[in-house]
PDB file of N, CA, C and O in Angstrom, chain B, residues numbered from 101:
ATOM      1  N   MET B 101     113.634  76.685 119.809  1.00  0.00           N
ATOM      2  CA  MET B 101     113.699  77.760 121.014  1.00  0.00           C
ATOM      3  C   MET B 101     115.184  77.289 121.505  1.00  0.00           C
ATOM      4  O   MET B 101     115.360  76.092 121.732  1.00  0.00           O
ATOM      5  N   CYS B 102     116.252  78.219 121.671  1.00  0.00           N
ATOM      6  CA  CYS B 102     117.236  78.078 122.279  1.00  0.00           C
ATOM      7  C   CYS B 102     117.152  78.483 124.007  1.00  0.00           C
ATOM      8  O   CYS B 102     116.169  79.072 124.457  1.00  0.00           O
ATOM      9  N   LEU B 103     117.961  78.201 124.606  1.00  0.00           N
ATOM     10  CA  LEU B 103     118.093  78.224 125.884  1.00  0.00           C
ATOM     11  C   LEU B 103     117.855  79.473 126.623  1.00  0.00           C
ATOM     12  O   LEU B 103     117.174  79.516 127.647  1.00  0.00           O
ATOM     13  N   GLU B 104     118.490  80.591 126.026  1.00  0.00           N
ATOM     14  CA  GLU B 104     118.674  81.928 126.470  1.00  0.00           C
ATOM     15  C   GLU B 104     117.031  82.543 125.921  1.00  0.00           C
ATOM     16  O   GLU B 104     116.655  83.624 126.375  1.00  0.00           O
ATOM     17  N   ASP B 105     116.347  81.957 125.172  1.00  0.00           N
ATOM     18  CA  ASP B 105     115.008  82.543 124.957  1.00  0.00           C
ATOM     19  C   ASP B 105     113.935  81.787 125.799  1.00  0.00           C
ATOM     20  O   ASP B 105     112.786  82.226 125.757  1.00  0.00           O
ATOM     21  N   ILE B 106     114.166  80.855 126.444  1.00  0.00           N
ATOM     22  CA  ILE B 106     113.264  80.190 127.293  1.00  0.00           C
ATOM     23  C   ILE B 106     113.062  81.194 128.791  1.00  0.00           C
ATOM     24  O   ILE B 106     111.970  81.477 129.284  1.00  0.00           O
ATOM     25  N   LEU B 107     114.547  81.659 129.378  1.00  0.00           N
ATOM     26  CA  LEU B 107     114.330  82.354 130.375  1.00  0.00           C
ATOM     27  C   LEU B 107     114.325  83.758 130.047  1.00  0.00           C
ATOM     28  O   LEU B 107     115.057  84.254 129.191  1.00  0.00           O
ATOM     29  N   ILE B 108     113.524  84.361 130.710  1.00  0.00           N
ATOM     30  CA  ILE B 108     113.176  85.723 130.101  1.00  0.00           C
ATOM     31  C   ILE B 108     114.173  86.881 131.068  1.00  0.00           C
ATOM     32  O   ILE B 108     114.967  87.763 130.741  1.00  0.00           O
ATOM     33  N   GLU B 109     113.711  86.407 132.286  1.00  0.00           N
ATOM     34  CA  GLU B 109     114.298  87.263 133.230  1.00  0.00           C
ATOM     35  C   GLU B 109     113.732  86.837 134.706  1.00  0.00           C
ATOM     36  O   GLU B 109     112.611  86.336 134.802  1.00  0.00           O
ATOM     37  N   PRO B 110     114.651  87.084 135.979  1.00  0.00           N
ATOM     38  CA  PRO B 110     114.338  86.558 136.936  1.00  0.00           C
ATOM     39  C   PRO B 110     113.421  87.257 137.644  1.00  0.00           C
ATOM     40  O   PRO B 110     113.438  88.468 137.424  1.00  0.00           O
ATOM     41  N   VAL B 111     112.498  86.801 138.553  1.00  0.00           N
ATOM     42  CA  VAL B 111     111.560  87.598 139.454  1.00  0.00           C
ATOM     43  C   VAL B 111     112.077  88.081 140.646  1.00  0.00           C
ATOM     44  O   VAL B 111     112.415  87.149 141.375  1.00  0.00           O
ATOM     45  N   LEU B 112     112.279  89.229 141.152  1.00  0.00           N
ATOM     46  CA  LEU B 112     112.915  89.857 142.208  1.00  0.00           C
ATOM     47  C   LEU B 112     111.687  90.472 143.020  1.00  0.00           C
ATOM     48  O   LEU B 112     111.473  91.684 143.035  1.00  0.00           O
ATOM     49  N   SER B 113     110.912  89.555 143.682  1.00  0.00           N
ATOM     50  CA  SER B 113     109.879  90.213 144.585  1.00  0.00           C
ATOM     51  C   SER B 113     110.288  89.829 145.982  1.00  0.00           C
ATOM     52  O   SER B 113     111.255  89.096 146.187  1.00  0.00           O
ATOM     53  N   GLU B 114     109.569  90.311 146.902  1.00  0.00           N
ATOM     54  CA  GLU B 114     109.468  89.901 148.450  1.00  0.00           C
ATOM     55  C   GLU B 114     109.456  88.269 148.400  1.00  0.00           C
ATOM     56  O   GLU B 114     110.349  87.560 148.863  1.00  0.00           O
ATOM     57  N   LYS B 115     108.293  87.820 147.759  1.00  0.00           N
ATOM     58  CA  LYS B 115     107.910  86.441 148.188  1.00  0.00           C
ATOM     59  C   LYS B 115     109.038  85.509 147.109  1.00  0.00           C
ATOM     60  O   LYS B 115     109.184  84.313 147.362  1.00  0.00           O
ATOM     61  N   ALA B 116     109.550  85.928 146.310  1.00  0.00           N
ATOM     62  CA  ALA B 116     110.722  85.304 145.550  1.00  0.00           C
ATOM     63  C   ALA B 116     111.987  85.304 146.158  1.00  0.00           C
ATOM     64  O   ALA B 116     112.777  84.412 145.847  1.00  0.00           O
ATOM     65  N   THR B 117     112.407  86.440 147.238  1.00  0.00           N
ATOM     66  CA  THR B 117     113.303  86.322 148.136  1.00  0.00           C
ATOM     67  C   THR B 117     113.416  85.366 149.214  1.00  0.00           C
ATOM     68  O   THR B 117     114.473  84.917 149.657  1.00  0.00           O
ATOM     69  N   LEU B 118     111.655  84.949 149.800  1.00  0.00           N
ATOM     70  CA  LEU B 118     111.786  84.209 150.775  1.00  0.00           C
ATOM     71  C   LEU B 118     111.710  82.831 150.116  1.00  0.00           C
ATOM     72  O   LEU B 118     112.130  81.919 150.828  1.00  0.00           O
ATOM     73  N   LEU B 119     111.317  82.533 149.057  1.00  0.00           N
ATOM     74  CA  LEU B 119     111.352  81.155 148.164  1.00  0.00           C
ATOM     75  C   LEU B 119     112.671  80.676 148.217  1.00  0.00           C
ATOM     76  O   LEU B 119     112.960  79.545 148.608  1.00  0.00           O
ATOM     77  N   ARG B 120     113.710  81.760 147.717  1.00  0.00           N
ATOM     78  CA  ARG B 120     115.273  81.355 147.628  1.00  0.00           C
ATOM     79  C   ARG B 120     115.713  80.657 149.287  1.00  0.00           C
ATOM     80  O   ARG B 120     116.457  79.677 149.249  1.00  0.00           O
ATOM     81  N   ASP B 121     115.430  80.969 150.157  1.00  0.00           N
ATOM     82  CA  ASP B 121     115.721  80.318 151.272  1.00  0.00           C
ATOM     83  C   ASP B 121     115.210  78.687 151.368  1.00  0.00           C
ATOM     84  O   ASP B 121     115.792  77.937 152.151  1.00  0.00           O
ATOM     85  N   GLU B 122     114.476  78.362 150.816  1.00  0.00           N
ATOM     86  CA  GLU B 122     114.103  76.818 150.600  1.00  0.00           C
ATOM     87  C   GLU B 122     114.664  76.265 149.401  1.00  0.00           C
ATOM     88  O   GLU B 122     114.708  75.066 149.126  1.00  0.00           O
ATOM     89  N   GLY B 123     115.055  77.136 148.765  1.00  0.00           N
ATOM     90  CA  GLY B 123     116.017  76.312 147.423  1.00  0.00           C
ATOM     91  C   GLY B 123     115.018  76.685 146.231  1.00  0.00           C
ATOM     92  O   GLY B 123     115.058  75.803 145.373  1.00  0.00           O
ATOM     93  N   LYS B 124     114.215  77.627 145.943  1.00  0.00           N
ATOM     94  CA  LYS B 124     113.137  77.661 145.018  1.00  0.00           C
ATOM     95  C   LYS B 124     113.709  78.955 144.249  1.00  0.00           C
ATOM     96  O   LYS B 124     114.194  79.841 144.954  1.00  0.00           O
ATOM     97  N   TYR B 125     113.686  79.134 142.784  1.00  0.00           N
ATOM     98  CA  TYR B 125     114.156  80.239 142.259  1.00  0.00           C
ATOM     99  C   TYR B 125     112.986  80.308 141.377  1.00  0.00           C
ATOM    100  O   TYR B 125     112.406  79.296 140.986  1.00  0.00           O
ATOM    101  N   VAL B 126     112.538  81.857 140.971  1.00  0.00           N
ATOM    102  CA  VAL B 126     111.810  82.218 140.223  1.00  0.00           C
ATOM    103  C   VAL B 126     111.782  82.856 139.142  1.00  0.00           C
ATOM    104  O   VAL B 126     112.279  83.974 139.280  1.00  0.00           O
ATOM    105  N   PHE B 127     111.319  82.582 137.836  1.00  0.00           N
ATOM    106  CA  PHE B 127     112.064  83.292 136.815  1.00  0.00           C
ATOM    107  C   PHE B 127     110.361  83.691 135.616  1.00  0.00           C
ATOM    108  O   PHE B 127     109.440  82.880 135.523  1.00  0.00           O
ATOM    109  N   LYS B 128     110.373  84.725 135.064  1.00  0.00           N
ATOM    110  CA  LYS B 128     109.664  85.011 133.845  1.00  0.00           C
ATOM    111  C   LYS B 128     109.949  84.043 132.801  1.00  0.00           C
ATOM    112  O   LYS B 128     111.087  84.144 132.343  1.00  0.00           O
ATOM    113  N   VAL B 129     109.236  83.152 132.314  1.00  0.00           N
ATOM    114  CA  VAL B 129     109.558  82.391 130.995  1.00  0.00           C
ATOM    115  C   VAL B 129     108.699  82.543 129.814  1.00  0.00           C
ATOM    116  O   VAL B 129     107.582  83.037 129.961  1.00  0.00           O
ATOM    117  N   HIS B 130     109.065  82.206 128.781  1.00  0.00           N
ATOM    118  CA  HIS B 130     108.802  82.436 127.595  1.00  0.00           C
ATOM    119  C   HIS B 130     106.989  81.603 127.244  1.00  0.00           C
ATOM    120  O   HIS B 130     106.804  80.393 127.372  1.00  0.00           O
ATOM    121  N   PRO B 131     106.212  82.304 126.939  1.00  0.00           N
ATOM    122  CA  PRO B 131     104.758  81.406 127.040  1.00  0.00           C
ATOM    123  C   PRO B 131     104.836  80.611 126.433  1.00  0.00           C
ATOM    124  O   PRO B 131     103.905  79.864 126.734  1.00  0.00           O
ATOM    125  N   ASP B 132     105.406  80.189 125.652  1.00  0.00           N
ATOM    126  CA  ASP B 132     105.529  78.772 124.700  1.00  0.00           C
ATOM    127  C   ASP B 132     106.257  77.556 125.398  1.00  0.00           C
ATOM    128  O   ASP B 132     106.188  76.428 124.912  1.00  0.00           O
ATOM    129  N   ALA B 133     106.948  77.824 126.541  1.00  0.00           N
ATOM    130  CA  ALA B 133     107.855  77.141 126.942  1.00  0.00           C
ATOM    131  C   ALA B 133     107.230  76.205 127.961  1.00  0.00           C
ATOM    132  O   ALA B 133     106.417  76.805 128.665  1.00  0.00           O
ATOM    133  N   ASN B 134     107.369  74.841 128.271  1.00  0.00           N
ATOM    134  CA  ASN B 134     107.067  73.816 129.033  1.00  0.00           C
ATOM    135  C   ASN B 134     107.971  73.642 130.138  1.00  0.00           C
ATOM    136  O   ASN B 134     109.070  74.184 130.251  1.00  0.00           O
ATOM    137  N   LYS B 135     107.383  72.779 131.013  1.00  0.00           N
ATOM    138  CA  LYS B 135     108.225  71.846 132.112  1.00  0.00           C
ATOM    139  C   LYS B 135     109.787  71.694 132.190  1.00  0.00           C
ATOM    140  O   LYS B 135     110.695  72.043 132.945  1.00  0.00           O
ATOM    141  N   TYR B 136     109.629  70.993 131.019  1.00  0.00           N
ATOM    142  CA  TYR B 136     110.899  70.000 130.555  1.00  0.00           C
ATOM    143  C   TYR B 136     111.793  70.915 130.011  1.00  0.00           C
ATOM    144  O   TYR B 136     112.981  70.959 130.331  1.00  0.00           O
ATOM    145  N   GLU B 137     111.187  71.753 129.084  1.00  0.00           N
ATOM    146  CA  GLU B 137     112.355  72.828 128.554  1.00  0.00           C
ATOM    147  C   GLU B 137     112.736  73.692 129.798  1.00  0.00           C
ATOM    148  O   GLU B 137     113.954  73.789 129.943  1.00  0.00           O
ATOM    149  N   ILE B 138     112.034  74.296 130.662  1.00  0.00           N
ATOM    150  CA  ILE B 138     112.396  75.070 131.735  1.00  0.00           C
ATOM    151  C   ILE B 138     113.584  74.494 132.565  1.00  0.00           C
ATOM    152  O   ILE B 138     114.687  75.036 132.634  1.00  0.00           O
ATOM    153  N   LYS B 139     113.292  73.530 133.083  1.00  0.00           N
ATOM    154  CA  LYS B 139     114.217  72.627 133.954  1.00  0.00           C
ATOM    155  C   LYS B 139     115.490  72.134 133.010  1.00  0.00           C
ATOM    156  O   LYS B 139     116.578  71.872 133.522  1.00  0.00           O
ATOM    157  N   ASP B 140     115.272  72.042 131.696  1.00  0.00           N
ATOM    158  CA  ASP B 140     116.720  71.682 130.962  1.00  0.00           C
ATOM    159  C   ASP B 140     117.534  73.324 130.908  1.00  0.00           C
ATOM    160  O   ASP B 140     118.739  73.447 131.122  1.00  0.00           O
ATOM    161  N   ALA B 141     116.779  74.278 130.642  1.00  0.00           N
ATOM    162  CA  ALA B 141     117.401  75.292 130.525  1.00  0.00           C
ATOM    163  C   ALA B 141     118.107  75.920 131.689  1.00  0.00           C
ATOM    164  O   ALA B 141     119.062  76.667 131.478  1.00  0.00           O
ATOM    165  N   VAL B 142     117.725  75.682 132.813  1.00  0.00           N
ATOM    166  CA  VAL B 142     118.159  76.248 134.290  1.00  0.00           C
ATOM    167  C   VAL B 142     119.413  75.334 134.728  1.00  0.00           C
ATOM    168  O   VAL B 142     120.443  75.605 135.344  1.00  0.00           O
ATOM    169  N   SER B 143     118.916  74.144 134.163  1.00  0.00           N
ATOM    170  CA  SER B 143     120.392  73.144 134.628  1.00  0.00           C
ATOM    171  C   SER B 143     121.421  73.526 133.839  1.00  0.00           C
ATOM    172  O   SER B 143     122.437  73.925 134.408  1.00  0.00           O
ATOM    173  N   LYS B 144     121.382  73.484 132.244  1.00  0.00           N
ATOM    174  CA  LYS B 144     122.495  73.719 131.262  1.00  0.00           C
ATOM    175  C   LYS B 144     123.068  75.218 131.756  1.00  0.00           C
ATOM    176  O   LYS B 144     124.270  75.365 131.976  1.00  0.00           O
ATOM    177  N   LEU B 145     122.168  76.252 131.902  1.00  0.00           N
ATOM    178  CA  LEU B 145     122.741  77.599 131.922  1.00  0.00           C
ATOM    179  C   LEU B 145     123.199  77.675 133.039  1.00  0.00           C
ATOM    180  O   LEU B 145     124.369  78.041 132.924  1.00  0.00           O
ATOM    181  N   PHE B 146     122.777  77.449 134.697  1.00  0.00           N
ATOM    182  CA  PHE B 146     123.611  77.897 135.555  1.00  0.00           C
ATOM    183  C   PHE B 146     124.355  76.735 136.311  1.00  0.00           C
ATOM    184  O   PHE B 146     124.857  76.984 137.407  1.00  0.00           O
ATOM    185  N   LYS B 147     124.452  75.364 135.720  1.00  0.00           N
ATOM    186  CA  LYS B 147     124.898  74.218 135.839  1.00  0.00           C
ATOM    187  C   LYS B 147     124.673  73.653 137.424  1.00  0.00           C
ATOM    188  O   LYS B 147     125.618  73.466 138.190  1.00  0.00           O
ATOM    189  N   VAL B 148     123.271  73.419 137.771  1.00  0.00           N
ATOM    190  CA  VAL B 148     122.806  73.220 138.676  1.00  0.00           C
ATOM    191  C   VAL B 148     121.705  72.122 138.716  1.00  0.00           C
ATOM    192  O   VAL B 148     120.948  72.145 137.745  1.00  0.00           O
ATOM    193  N   LYS B 149     121.501  71.293 139.528  1.00  0.00           N
ATOM    194  CA  LYS B 149     120.315  69.918 139.330  1.00  0.00           C
ATOM    195  C   LYS B 149     119.169  70.278 139.685  1.00  0.00           C
ATOM    196  O   LYS B 149     119.040  70.601 140.866  1.00  0.00           O
ATOM    197  N   VAL B 150     118.226  70.324 138.968  1.00  0.00           N
ATOM    198  CA  VAL B 150     116.958  70.850 138.940  1.00  0.00           C
ATOM    199  C   VAL B 150     116.047  69.587 139.490  1.00  0.00           C
ATOM    200  O   VAL B 150     116.059  68.530 138.860  1.00  0.00           O
ATOM    201  N   LEU B 151     115.311  69.724 140.605  1.00  0.00           N
ATOM    202  CA  LEU B 151     114.395  68.461 140.848  1.00  0.00           C
ATOM    203  C   LEU B 151     113.166  68.713 140.397  1.00  0.00           C
ATOM    204  O   LEU B 151     112.747  67.734 139.780  1.00  0.00           O
ATOM    205  N   ASP B 152     112.203  69.826 140.442  1.00  0.00           N
ATOM    206  CA  ASP B 152     111.172  70.034 140.018  1.00  0.00           C
ATOM    207  C   ASP B 152     110.665  71.633 139.560  1.00  0.00           C
ATOM    208  O   ASP B 152     111.031  72.656 140.139  1.00  0.00           O
ATOM    209  N   CYS B 153     109.824  71.584 138.494  1.00  0.00           N
ATOM    210  CA  CYS B 153     109.395  72.730 138.371  1.00  0.00           C
ATOM    211  C   CYS B 153     108.010  73.169 138.353  1.00  0.00           C
ATOM    212  O   CYS B 153     107.295  72.306 137.845  1.00  0.00           O
ATOM    213  N   THR B 154     107.351  74.248 138.743  1.00  0.00           N
ATOM    214  CA  THR B 154     105.970  74.577 138.659  1.00  0.00           C
ATOM    215  C   THR B 154     105.738  75.821 137.852  1.00  0.00           C
ATOM    216  O   THR B 154     106.301  76.879 138.130  1.00  0.00           O
ATOM    217  N   VAL B 155     105.020  75.703 136.991  1.00  0.00           N
ATOM    218  CA  VAL B 155     104.582  76.812 135.837  1.00  0.00           C
ATOM    219  C   VAL B 155     103.167  77.223 136.196  1.00  0.00           C
ATOM    220  O   VAL B 155     102.221  76.462 136.400  1.00  0.00           O
ATOM    221  N   MET B 156     103.174  78.743 136.247  1.00  0.00           N
ATOM    222  CA  MET B 156     101.573  79.242 136.039  1.00  0.00           C
ATOM    223  C   MET B 156     101.630  80.378 135.146  1.00  0.00           C
ATOM    224  O   MET B 156     102.596  81.057 134.801  1.00  0.00           O
ATOM    225  N   ASN B 157     100.252  80.461 134.799  1.00  0.00           N
ATOM    226  CA  ASN B 157     100.193  81.547 133.864  1.00  0.00           C
ATOM    227  C   ASN B 157      99.756  82.959 134.771  1.00  0.00           C
ATOM    228  O   ASN B 157      98.900  82.753 135.631  1.00  0.00           O
ATOM    229  N   VAL B 158     100.191  84.140 134.666  1.00  0.00           N
ATOM    230  CA  VAL B 158      99.663  85.378 135.880  1.00  0.00           C
ATOM    231  C   VAL B 158      99.072  86.206 134.628  1.00  0.00           C
ATOM    232  O   VAL B 158      99.701  86.824 133.770  1.00  0.00           O
ATOM    233  N   GLY B 159      97.974  86.075 134.743  1.00  0.00           N
ATOM    234  CA  GLY B 159      96.843  87.221 134.531  1.00  0.00           C
ATOM    235  C   GLY B 159      97.393  88.681 134.644  1.00  0.00           C
ATOM    236  O   GLY B 159      98.079  89.173 135.540  1.00  0.00           O
ATOM    237  N   GLY B 160      96.890  89.259 133.460  1.00  0.00           N
ATOM    238  CA  GLY B 160      96.990  90.782 133.580  1.00  0.00           C
ATOM    239  C   GLY B 160      96.046  91.510 134.457  1.00  0.00           C
ATOM    240  O   GLY B 160      94.880  91.176 134.669  1.00  0.00           O
ATOM    241  N   LYS B 161      96.845  92.842 135.090  1.00  0.00           N
ATOM    242  CA  LYS B 161      95.610  93.221 135.662  1.00  0.00           C
ATOM    243  C   LYS B 161      95.109  94.650 135.169  1.00  0.00           C
ATOM    244  O   LYS B 161      95.852  95.421 134.561  1.00  0.00           O
ATOM    245  N   VAL B 162      93.735  94.945 135.495  1.00  0.00           N
ATOM    246  CA  VAL B 162      93.108  95.983 134.840  1.00  0.00           C
ATOM    247  C   VAL B 162      93.663  97.281 135.655  1.00  0.00           C
ATOM    248  O   VAL B 162      93.552  97.336 136.880  1.00  0.00           O
ATOM    249  N   LYS B 163      94.278  98.340 134.879  1.00  0.00           N
ATOM    250  CA  LYS B 163      94.939  99.530 135.198  1.00  0.00           C
ATOM    251  C   LYS B 163      94.114 100.368 134.465  1.00  0.00           C
ATOM    252  O   LYS B 163      93.428 100.037 133.498  1.00  0.00           O
ATOM    253  N   ARG B 164      94.255 101.978 135.196  1.00  0.00           N
ATOM    254  CA  ARG B 164      93.851 103.292 134.439  1.00  0.00           C
ATOM    255  C   ARG B 164      94.879 103.653 133.960  1.00  0.00           C
ATOM    256  O   ARG B 164      95.984 103.627 134.502  1.00  0.00           O
ATOM    257  N   VAL B 165      94.506 104.177 132.466  1.00  0.00           N
ATOM    258  CA  VAL B 165      95.663 104.956 132.045  1.00  0.00           C
ATOM    259  C   VAL B 165      94.990 106.311 131.606  1.00  0.00           C
ATOM    260  O   VAL B 165      94.362 106.392 130.550  1.00  0.00           O
ATOM    261  N   ARG B 166      95.157 107.400 132.493  1.00  0.00           N
ATOM    262  CA  ARG B 166      94.568 108.533 132.518  1.00  0.00           C
ATOM    263  C   ARG B 166      93.039 108.439 132.817  1.00  0.00           C
ATOM    264  O   ARG B 166      92.594 108.037 133.892  1.00  0.00           O
ATOM    265  N   THR B 167      92.335 108.819 131.839  1.00  0.00           N
ATOM    266  CA  THR B 167      90.750 108.612 132.094  1.00  0.00           C
ATOM    267  C   THR B 167      90.058 107.219 131.689  1.00  0.00           C
ATOM    268  O   THR B 167      88.963 106.877 132.137  1.00  0.00           O
ATOM    269  N   ARG B 168      91.063 106.210 130.503  1.00  0.00           N
ATOM    270  CA  ARG B 168      90.486 104.886 130.280  1.00  0.00           C
ATOM    271  C   ARG B 168      91.132 103.804 130.726  1.00  0.00           C
ATOM    272  O   ARG B 168      92.340 103.749 130.957  1.00  0.00           O
ATOM    273  N   PRO B 169      90.176 102.751 130.880  1.00  0.00           N
ATOM    274  CA  PRO B 169      90.907 101.477 131.688  1.00  0.00           C
ATOM    275  C   PRO B 169      91.748 100.909 130.541  1.00  0.00           C
ATOM    276  O   PRO B 169      91.500 100.763 129.344  1.00  0.00           O
ATOM    277  N   GLY B 170      92.577 100.698 131.121  1.00  0.00           N
ATOM    278  CA  GLY B 170      93.936  99.413 130.106  1.00  0.00           C
ATOM    279  C   GLY B 170      94.103  98.338 130.852  1.00  0.00           C
ATOM    280  O   GLY B 170      93.366  97.985 131.773  1.00  0.00           O
ATOM    281  N   LYS B 171      95.157  97.753 130.436  1.00  0.00           N
ATOM    282  CA  LYS B 171      95.280  96.197 130.943  1.00  0.00           C
ATOM    283  C   LYS B 171      97.092  95.914 130.674  1.00  0.00           C
ATOM    284  O   LYS B 171      97.720  96.034 129.623  1.00  0.00           O
ATOM    285  N   THR B 172      97.517  95.564 131.851  1.00  0.00           N
ATOM    286  CA  THR B 172      98.736  95.031 131.672  1.00  0.00           C
ATOM    287  C   THR B 172      98.907  93.859 131.221  1.00  0.00           C
ATOM    288  O   THR B 172      97.994  93.103 131.553  1.00  0.00           O
ATOM    289  N   SER B 173     100.015  93.213 130.355  1.00  0.00           N
ATOM    290  CA  SER B 173     100.271  92.142 130.139  1.00  0.00           C
ATOM    291  C   SER B 173     100.121  90.669 130.585  1.00  0.00           C
ATOM    292  O   SER B 173     100.609  90.688 131.715  1.00  0.00           O
ATOM    293  N   SER B 174      99.807  89.677 130.388  1.00  0.00           N
ATOM    294  CA  SER B 174      99.930  88.664 130.846  1.00  0.00           C
ATOM    295  C   SER B 174     100.916  87.888 130.568  1.00  0.00           C
ATOM    296  O   SER B 174     101.205  87.816 129.373  1.00  0.00           O
ATOM    297  N   TRP B 175     101.789  87.024 131.613  1.00  0.00           N
ATOM    298  CA  TRP B 175     102.811  86.376 131.496  1.00  0.00           C
ATOM    299  C   TRP B 175     103.034  85.163 131.996  1.00  0.00           C
ATOM    300  O   TRP B 175     102.154  84.788 132.770  1.00  0.00           O
ATOM    301  N   LYS B 176     103.995  84.354 131.800  1.00  0.00           N
ATOM    302  CA  LYS B 176     104.314  83.134 132.568  1.00  0.00           C
ATOM    303  C   LYS B 176     105.281  82.753 133.507  1.00  0.00           C
ATOM    304  O   LYS B 176     106.435  83.066 133.216  1.00  0.00           O
ATOM    305  N   LYS B 177     105.103  82.161 134.552  1.00  0.00           N
ATOM    306  CA  LYS B 177     105.926  82.248 135.814  1.00  0.00           C
ATOM    307  C   LYS B 177     106.381  80.736 136.049  1.00  0.00           C
ATOM    308  O   LYS B 177     105.666  79.763 135.808  1.00  0.00           O
ATOM    309  N   ALA B 178     107.686  80.687 136.557  1.00  0.00           N
ATOM    310  CA  ALA B 178     108.153  79.273 136.690  1.00  0.00           C
ATOM    311  C   ALA B 178     108.990  79.423 137.933  1.00  0.00           C
ATOM    312  O   ALA B 178     109.877  80.265 138.074  1.00  0.00           O
ATOM    313  N   ILE B 179     108.565  78.385 138.957  1.00  0.00           N
ATOM    314  CA  ILE B 179     109.352  78.229 140.157  1.00  0.00           C
ATOM    315  C   ILE B 179     109.933  76.944 140.203  1.00  0.00           C
ATOM    316  O   ILE B 179     109.299  75.894 140.305  1.00  0.00           O
ATOM    317  N   VAL B 180     111.548  77.094 140.098  1.00  0.00           N
ATOM    318  CA  VAL B 180     112.124  75.773 139.928  1.00  0.00           C
ATOM    319  C   VAL B 180     112.881  75.760 140.867  1.00  0.00           C
ATOM    320  O   VAL B 180     113.638  76.668 141.210  1.00  0.00           O
ATOM    321  N   ARG B 181     112.715  74.585 141.422  1.00  0.00           N
ATOM    322  CA  ARG B 181     113.337  73.974 142.611  1.00  0.00           C
ATOM    323  C   ARG B 181     114.671  73.232 142.671  1.00  0.00           C
ATOM    324  O   ARG B 181     114.704  72.119 142.146  1.00  0.00           O
ATOM    325  N   LEU B 182     115.701  73.682 143.209  1.00  0.00           N
ATOM    326  CA  LEU B 182     116.839  72.813 143.347  1.00  0.00           C
ATOM    327  C   LEU B 182     117.473  71.905 144.180  1.00  0.00           C
ATOM    328  O   LEU B 182     117.121  72.042 145.352  1.00  0.00           O
ATOM    329  N   ALA B 183     118.442  70.852 143.952  1.00  0.00           N
ATOM    330  CA  ALA B 183     118.641  70.072 144.737  1.00  0.00           C
ATOM    331  C   ALA B 183     119.333  70.616 146.309  1.00  0.00           C
ATOM    332  O   ALA B 183     119.760  71.770 146.325  1.00  0.00           O
ATOM    333  N   PRO B 184     119.435  69.781 147.605  1.00  0.00           N
ATOM    334  CA  PRO B 184     119.458  70.403 148.287  1.00  0.00           C
ATOM    335  C   PRO B 184     121.341  70.650 148.352  1.00  0.00           C
ATOM    336  O   PRO B 184     122.235  69.867 148.030  1.00  0.00           O
ATOM    337  N   GLY B 185     121.410  71.985 148.873  1.00  0.00           N
ATOM    338  CA  GLY B 185     123.047  72.271 148.681  1.00  0.00           C
ATOM    339  C   GLY B 185     123.283  73.132 147.500  1.00  0.00           C
ATOM    340  O   GLY B 185     124.306  73.816 147.520  1.00  0.00           O
ATOM    341  N   GLU B 186     122.467  73.209 146.436  1.00  0.00           N
ATOM    342  CA  GLU B 186     122.748  73.970 145.156  1.00  0.00           C
ATOM    343  C   GLU B 186     122.105  75.289 145.407  1.00  0.00           C
ATOM    344  O   GLU B 186     121.093  75.458 146.088  1.00  0.00           O
ATOM    345  N   THR B 187     123.041  76.541 144.565  1.00  0.00           N
ATOM    346  CA  THR B 187     122.334  77.597 144.567  1.00  0.00           C
ATOM    347  C   THR B 187     122.883  78.246 143.263  1.00  0.00           C
ATOM    348  O   THR B 187     123.923  77.954 142.672  1.00  0.00           O
ATOM    349  N   ILE B 188     121.934  79.214 142.936  1.00  0.00           N
ATOM    350  CA  ILE B 188     122.380  80.037 141.751  1.00  0.00           C
ATOM    351  C   ILE B 188     123.239  81.021 142.063  1.00  0.00           C
ATOM    352  O   ILE B 188     122.704  81.876 142.769  1.00  0.00           O
ATOM    353  N   LYS B 189     124.783  81.305 141.713  1.00  0.00           N
ATOM    354  CA  LYS B 189     125.217  82.294 142.065  1.00  0.00           C
ATOM    355  C   LYS B 189     125.029  83.631 141.969  1.00  0.00           C
ATOM    356  O   LYS B 189     125.331  84.455 142.832  1.00  0.00           O
ATOM    357  N   VAL B 190     124.283  83.950 140.398  1.00  0.00           N
ATOM    358  CA  VAL B 190     124.002  85.227 140.204  1.00  0.00           C
ATOM    359  C   VAL B 190     122.913  85.904 141.329  1.00  0.00           C
ATOM    360  O   VAL B 190     122.920  87.040 141.804  1.00  0.00           O
ATOM    361  N   PHE B 191     122.113  84.941 141.537  1.00  0.00           N
ATOM    362  CA  PHE B 191     121.147  85.404 142.876  1.00  0.00           C
ATOM    363  C   PHE B 191     121.863  85.851 144.149  1.00  0.00           C
ATOM    364  O   PHE B 191     121.462  86.801 144.822  1.00  0.00           O
ATOM    365  N   GLU B 192     122.973  85.102 144.458  1.00  0.00           N
ATOM    366  CA  GLU B 192     123.612  85.589 145.867  1.00  0.00           C
ATOM    367  C   GLU B 192     124.553  86.419 145.845  1.00  0.00           C
ATOM    368  O   GLU B 192     125.455  86.395 146.682  1.00  0.00           O
ATOM    369  N   GLY B 193     124.481  87.322 144.836  1.00  0.00           N
ATOM    370  CA  GLY B 193     125.651  88.255 144.754  1.00  0.00           C
ATOM    371  C   GLY B 193     127.223  87.989 144.590  1.00  0.00           C
ATOM    372  O   GLY B 193     128.161  88.719 144.907  1.00  0.00           O
ATOM    373  N   VAL B 194     127.223  86.949 144.106  1.00  0.00           N
ATOM    374  CA  VAL B 194     128.956  86.198 144.049  1.00  0.00           C
ATOM    375  C   VAL B 194     129.297  86.214 142.717  1.00  0.00           C
ATOM    376  O   VAL B 194     130.391  85.781 142.354  1.00  0.00           O
TER     377      VAL B 194
END
C-alpha cells in the first residue's frame, strides 16, 4: 500500500478544528492501515514529526431512505499528534 492510499481525506468537523489548536490532526484512513503506517505516511507526505497516533473505527449510522431503513458506511479515523511547533500547512490555508 503506497502512502497516498493510506490517507483518504482530512476530517473537517468542528471537533477536528478544535483539536488543531492542540496540534492534533484528524484523517479518514484506509481500513487496513495500522498506526505505524499512518504515522509514517503523515510524516513523509507533510514533512512533519509525528509523536503519536490514535486510531478508531467509526460505525455506520442507521438512516432512512424513503420508507426503508438504510445504513451509512463504517470508516476508520486517525488522530495524529504532531511535535510542538509543527503544523500541516494545508490545514492552515497557507
